[in-house]
N, C-alpha and C positions, 0 to 999 in steps of 0.2 A: 587326640587330635585326628591324627590319621585314621583312614579305613583301608589301607592298602590290602590288608591281609583279609578283606571281605568281598566277596563276589558281589557287589552293591547291585548291577544289572540283574543277576540272576535272584537276588532277593526282591528287588523291585517286581520282577515278573511274578514272583510268588506273593505277592501282597504283603512282603515283611519289611517294616519300617526298620530303616538303618539310621542309629544315632551316634553321635561322637560327642566329645566334651572339647570344644575348642578353645575354652577360655581357663581351664583347670589348671594348666602349667604356666600361665603366661608371669605371674610374679616370680615364680621359681626360675623360669628361665633368664628373666630381668636380673635377678638376683645374683645369678651365676655367673653374667657378662661381667657384672660390677666386680664380682669376686675375682675373677682373672684379670681385669683391669687394676686392680689393686695388687694383685700377686705379682702383675707385670712392673707396676711401679715401683714397687718395694722389695722385688727379688726375693719373695717369701720362700718359694720352694727351694732355690738353691741355698739360700741362707738356712732354713731348717735342716736341710741335709748335711750342710757343713758342720752345724752344731752336734746333730746326731753322731758324726763320724768322729768327734771329739775335737773339733777345730774351734778355734776363736778367731775368725778374720773379719772383724768389723769394717775395715776400710774396703774390702774386696766386693761389699755390696751395697754402695750408694746407690741410694734410689732418686726418684723425681716424685714431687708432689702434684697431685691433682689441681690444686687451687691455681685458676687463672690459666689452665690448659683448655685447649681447644678439643672438644670431641666431635668427631664428624659420625651422624648416625645414617647409615644408608638403609632405608626402609622403615617408615614411622607408623607401622601398624601398632597392634595390641602391644607386641613385646617391646618394640623400639621406642614407642612413646614413654612407656615405663622406666626404661634406660634412660631415657633424656630427663625424667623426672628426677631420678635418684642421683643422676651425674650433675644437675644444677645443685642438689645440696651441698655437695662438695666444691662449690663455686666454680665450676667449670663453664666455658662458653660452649655452647651447643649450638652446632650447625647440622642441617639434615638435607638429604635429597630423597624425595618420594613422588612419583607422578601423579599421585592421588591427592598430595597435600596441599592447599592453598593457603594463601596469607592470612586470611581471619583464622583459620584452625592452627596453623603453625605458631600464630600470636598466642593462642591459649595454651598451647604446648611449651611456650617459650623458647621456640626452635627458630632460628633463621635459618630459611629455605635457600639453598644455593644449588649451583649445576654440579655435577659431579668432579669436572675438573678442578672447580674452585675447593670443593670439600677437601680435593687430595691434597692441594697445595697449602691449605691451611691447617689442617689437622694434626693435632700432636698425637692423638689418639684415633682409630678408625674402627668401627663395630658396625657387623653387617647383620641385617635382618630382613633378608629378602628370601622369596621363593626361589627355586631351582627350576630354570628355563633356559630356553637357548639365548637368550638375552643377559642371563645373570651367570651360566657356567664359566668358570674361570674368570669372574668379573674382577677378581683380586687376582691379575696375571702380570706378565711382565711389562705390558703398555703401561696399564695403570700404576703399578709398583713405581714406575719410572717418574710418574707424575707426582709422586708424593713427597711430602717434606722428610727431608733426612732426619732421622732420628725417631721416625714414627713408630708407634706401637699398634699392632691389629689385633682385632678379636673377632673369633667366628664362632657363635652359639646357633647358627641358623643351619645351613645345608652343606655338608663337606666340600662338596665338587665347585662352589662358589669361589673357593680358593684354589688357585694353583700351587700346589704344596712343594713343587720343584722350584717353581719361580721364587716362592717366598723363601725357600732355604737359600737359594742364592743370594737374595737381597740381604738377609741376615748375615750370611758369611761376609759378604762384601761391605759389610756395617751400614749400609743405605738404611734399614730396618733395625730398630733397637731391640726389638723382642716381638712376640706373638703368643696369643693365649687362643688354643682350639680345643672345643669341645665336641665337635664334628669333624668326620674325615671322610675323603672320596671312597676309601676301602676301609670297612671297620671289621675286626680290630686293624689298625694302621700298622702292621708288622713290618712293611717295606718302605713307610713313609722316610722321605729324606730329612724332616724336621725332629725325628728320634734324636735324642742325645744332643742336640744343638744348645749352646749357652743363651739363654735368655728366651727359651721357649717354654711354656707352660702348657701341659696336655692333660686332658682330663677324659674319662672314658664315656662321652655321650652323657652327661649328669644333668642337663638343662633341665628336666622334668623329674628328677629324682630327689624329692622332698617328701617327708611324711604328709605334709599338710596338702602338696599337690596331689599325691596320690589318693588323699582323703576325700578332697574335692571332686575329682573325677570319678571316684566311685560313686559317692552321695549324687553327684548330678545324673550320671546314668542312672543309676536305681531310680530317682524320680521321675526321669523321663519315661521308663518301662511302666511305673505305675499310671503316669499320664496316658499313654498309649491303650493301657489295659483297661482304662477307665473312659476310653473314649474320647480323650481330648488330644489336641496335638502336639507332638513332641516340640521343644524348644529348639532344638540343634538335629532335625532331622535332615539327613542328606539325600533324600530321595523322595520325599511327599510334599504336595501341598493339595489341601483338600479343594476341590473343585467338582460342580456337577456334572454328571456325564452329559447332558445336553449342551452345557457351555463349553466342556471340554471339546466335544465334537466340530464346535463352531470355530473356537481358537487353535486347535491343534496343527492346523495346515499353515498356520502363521507363525508359529513358535520358532521354527528354524529361521525365517525372514527377521523376526524381532532381534534374534540374538545375533545373526550376520550384521544387522544394521548396528547394534552396540558394539562388536567387534571391529569394525570398519571406522566408527567414529573414534574408539580408543586410539587406534594405531594411527590415525590421521591427526589426532590431539597433540600438537607440539608443547603444551604446557598444560599442568594440572588442572583437570576438570572441576568447575565450581558448581554448575549446574545442568540439569537435563530437564528437557520439556519433551513430551509425548503427544502427539495428537493421533487421535484415532478417526479416522472418517467413514462414511458408508455404513455398511452393517456392522462392521465393528465398533462405530459409535453409539451402537444400542447394547452392546455388551458390557460385562463386567471385564474389563482390559488388564486388572492387576497382574494376572499371569503374564501377559505379553511384557507388561514392564519388567517383571522380574527376570523375563528372559533376555530381554535388551541388557538390564543391568549386569546380568550373568555374563554376556558377551562382552561387555566395556570391563567390567572388574576382574574375571577369571584370569586373564594371561598374566596380571600384573601381581596377583596376591598369593601369599603362602597358604591363607586359609582356604579351605573348600567354599566355594561359591555357588549356589544351585537356585533352582526355582524357590525353594523353601526359604532359604536366608539371605537372598541378593538385597532386599529392600533395606534389611536390619545393616548389612555391611555397608551398604552405601550410607547409609545415615550416619554410621560409624566413622566413615571416611569424609564426612562433613558436606557430602553431596547434596543439593536440594533438588528433589525430584518432583515435578509436577505432570498431571495429566489433564487433557481436555479433549471434547468431542464434538464431531461435527457430521452432520446427515449429509453434507455436500463433498463426495468423494473426488471431485474433478472427472478424471475420465475412466475411473476404475470402480469396480464393485466395492472394494475397502483399499484404504490406503493408510499406510503408518508413516507418520513424517516426526524425525526425530531432530531436535535442535540442541546442541551442546555448547555450552559457553566455556571458554578458556582466556583467563588473564583479559576479559573486556571483551575477546573477540568471539564471534558465534559461528558455526557452521551447520547449515540445514542439509539432511540427508533423508531421502524418501523412498518407501519401497511398496511393492505390490506384489500381488500373486498373478502370474499368467496361467490360465487354465485352472487345475485344482490345487497344484502343490508348487508350482515352480517360481522359486522366488527371484524377483528382479528389481536393482534398484533403478529407480527411475527419475530422481531427480537429486543434483547435489548442488547446494544454494539456489541460484537463479537459471542454472543449466538444466535442460532436459537432457536425460541420458537413458540408455537400455542396456544393461549388462547383468550378468548371472554373477551374484558374488560367491566365487568360489577359486579355491585356490590360491597361487601368488598373482598379484596385481599391481601394476604400476598406474598411479594415480599421479596426473601432473597438470599444471597449468602453464598456458603459453599465449603468447601474441599469436592471434589468427593471421597467418602469412603461409605463403608458398613455401614449401619445402620442409615445414616442420615435421611433419609426421615421417617423411624420408630420413631427415638425420636421425631421429629417434630409431628408426626401424633399422637403419644401418649400423648404429653403433652396437645395438644389441646383436645383430647378425654377425658383426664382426668377432663377437665373443662368444659365439655359438649359445645364444639365449633366444630359444623358439618362441615367438608370439603366437597364442591360440586364439585369439578373438582380439577385436578393438572396437572402441566407440569413441565419437568426438562430439561434443555438445557445444554449442555457442548461444550467445543472448542475441545476438542480431545477425540477421540475414547475410550481411556484407563482411568481407574481411577488414582487419584492422584492429577488431577489438579484442578482448580475453576470451578463450577457450579452455574447455576441461578434455583432456584425453585420457582414457582409460584402457590398458592394456592387460589382457589375461595373458599370462606367461607357463610355459612348461616347467621353468625351473627358476630359482631365485636369482635375484642380481648381485652382485657382490659390492660392497661398499665402496671400492675405488671406482666402479663402473658408474655407481650412482652419482659419485662426485663428477664424473665426466659428463653425464645427463645432466646436472644442473648447471653446468659451464656451458652449455649449449645457448648460443644467442637467440633469445626469444622465450626460452623456458624460465618462468618465473619459481616454480615450485616443483618438485618431484618426490614421491614418497612411496616406498614398496609397503605393501601390505599381504598379510596371509590370512585368508578366510577359510 
């Protein structure tokens, strides 16, 4: 699945197609997750070691059944979904958390989608299937462990650093966590891990993809893609290529960063799972094949949240697999711009519209947020807030940020009506991020109706 050992940029410059096999180990990883869950429930490794040592201590290895237990699945992508399907066969109640799974797809999976805090509070078993990024590093740490149901059992077959091993070891020693099964670790091999030797812990040496079938699937898949490319056909899982004519690429190329930034902005502002995406290309872009721009938008929307690679080649397929409805439309009326990209994202029945254009030849600008006209460069850390248009609002926000040494690099305020009293949007470009506790203080300012920090 990974291509960390390949210089993809160098390969792209040399015209080399780089392929991977993102689905070859899906079943293997899902089955290994279930194996760890069963091993924890019935204390299989410890019981086996006891018998091998010549003991017969049946009462020492009292287990629990999976039937009627609640499994919390964090991340309902390919592997998480397969785990959920297998757990359902054991009669488990499946709840899950995933920012890109809506009600309709969750119903197909037989999963009740809940907020993370509720998942922690209700789950007898918690399994993690998320990518490693700044939001998921030590997701299973002291704070979230304290929210979990006493006696919970935790499984991690995703990325090692998703779990704070020291915090998990403390929780197991304290008896708050009944056990843990880990196939991945922050440092591999985990020679210094505090989990080594703990009772109730099952550890395996990164075996998630280590089945004969998975290795065969990957080998055949990659070989077939090599044949496809050598015969002039597109590879199914190329990570760096999308066929497009040189003429079209010259037109679209300056707009690709803008489309991706629009996707990143929409994704970070979305407070609920994204249900549908509608993109409108106006002006000169309305006369072009815009599929490449749509994929750039989807890449920006999906990439920060997913473990699998998302790029211009597979973005549309990944979006389809996540249950997103994506539509395109065109218009020859670009308002006041040569070309305009307008994105409309629907989440939980609510929609947000953000439009962008180019100034000059390549300078991306966001020019509209819902019904508010704005003008800002989508780059770096940005605070996007809604407030009542009244005197002193900008000063209150600026003073709070200044008190905590957070520098404002740029500012734009947009409003619907020419007089005070209505609602306005304020966008601040920042030199450094805003800590969560300061964000909470911002949201409590009288007149602020919402505030979100994004990184573009």
